[in-house]
N, C-alpha and C positions, 0 to 999 in steps of 0.2 A: 832575528827577524821579527818584526812587529806584525801580528796577524791583521789582515785587512778584512774589515767587515763591510758588508754592503748595506748602507743605510740609504735607501732610495729617497731622493728629494721629492716630497709630496707635490703633486701637480696643483697649481693654483686653481682654486675653485672660481667659477665664473661669478662675478658680482652682479647683482640685480638692483634695479632702481627701487628704493623703498616706496616710491609713490605709485608707479605703474607696473612694476615687475619686469620691465624690459631688461635684457642683458646689456650691461654697460661696456663700453669700449675701454680697453686698457688705458690707464692713466687719464681718464676723462674726468673733467670737473663738473660735468652736468650730463643729464640723460638726453640723448639725441631724440628720443621719442616724445617726452613730455616737457623737457626743459628744466627739470628739477636740478637745483644746484646741489651736487653731491658733497662738496667740501663743507658747506654750511650745515647740512644734515648730519654729517659724521661728527661734527664738533659738539653737537648737542642732541643726545638721544631723546630727551624729553621733547624737544622741538620736533624731532623726527616722528615721535609717537603722535604728537598733536597733528602734524602735517598728514600723517597716514589716516588719522580719524577724519580730518577735513576732506581728504581725497575720497575716502569711502563714502562720506555723507554726500559729496558732490555726485559721485557715480550713481548713488542710490536715488538721486533727485531731491535730496533733502537740503535744498539750497540755503535755507535759513541757518541751519547748523553749520554748513560749510562756510558761509560768510562770517559767522561768529568766530570759528576757528581761524580762518584765513586772516581776518582783521586783527585778532590778538597776535598772531605770528608776525603779520606785516608791521605792526607797531614795534615789535622787538627787532625789526630789521631783517627778517627772513625773506630773501630774494624770491624764493619759489612761491611763498604765500602772496607776496606783492604781485608776482606775475599772474598767479591764478585769479586774484581779485581784479587785476587789469583785464583779464580775459572775460570774467563774468560781467564786468561793466561794459566791455566792448560788445559782447554778444547779447547782453540782456538775460543772462542765465540766472533766474531767480531774483534779479534786481532790475530796476528800470535802467535801460540802456543810457549810459552817460559817458560820452567820449572824453569829457574833461577829467572825470575820475579815472577812466581807463588810462589816459595819458599820464596822470599823476603816478599811478601805481607802476605802470610800465617804466617810467623814468627812474623811479626808486630802484627797481629791480635791475634795469639796464646799467645803472651806475655801478652795480656790483658785478657786472659782467654776464648777466643772464642773457644768453644769446636769443632765446625765444622772445623775451621782452624787446630786445633790440629789433628783431624781425617785425614784431607788432608795431613798433614805433615807425619803422619803414612803411608799413601799410597805412598807418594813420596819416603820415605826412604825404603819402602818395595820393591821398584823397579818399581812402576807405574809412571814413569817419567824418563827422561834421566839424572838422578842424581845418583851418586854413592850409591849403595845399602848399607844399614847399619841396620842390624837386631836389634841391641840394641836401636838405635835411633827410629826406627819404633815402637818397642814395647813401648818405653817411651812415645811417642806421642799418641799411641792408648790408653794406660792406662790413661793418662791425660784427653783425650777426654771422655773416659768412666766415669771417676770420675766427670767430669763436665757435664755429662748428655747427651752426644751425643748418640742417639739410635743405630746408626750403629756400633759405637765402643763398646757399651755395649753388643751387640750381640756376639762380638768376645770373650767375657769373660764369657759367660754362659755355 
């Protein structure tokens, strides 16, 4: 007889968003709290480190540094950085409010599946921004965002 040893299977540790620290849902590709694209961050630790620095600068109110980091990451195709730049231009956080730049960055990020950017595009086309209102486009982006797990967009379809 072969002796049986009990090797307990370790419990999986909860994963946290590298940007905001929220607990991630199992098998999620983005943070439901801040919209960070987890798959992109896990592919490149350097990018993750820079994104963390950008988020820390933003949280501290050091918008000039945050914009510099986000811009560099956005140029490299980082969907989360594109989303954050879109938000900054949409709200005027440390930059002059510019709905056209917000639209540009949200589109780049949304094309990569960032649900938070898709939600913001829904807002913009609904008329929350100085862009031509387009009900069909707004609904399209709200649906995309809801399907990709954005909690605010999901509330619209309950």
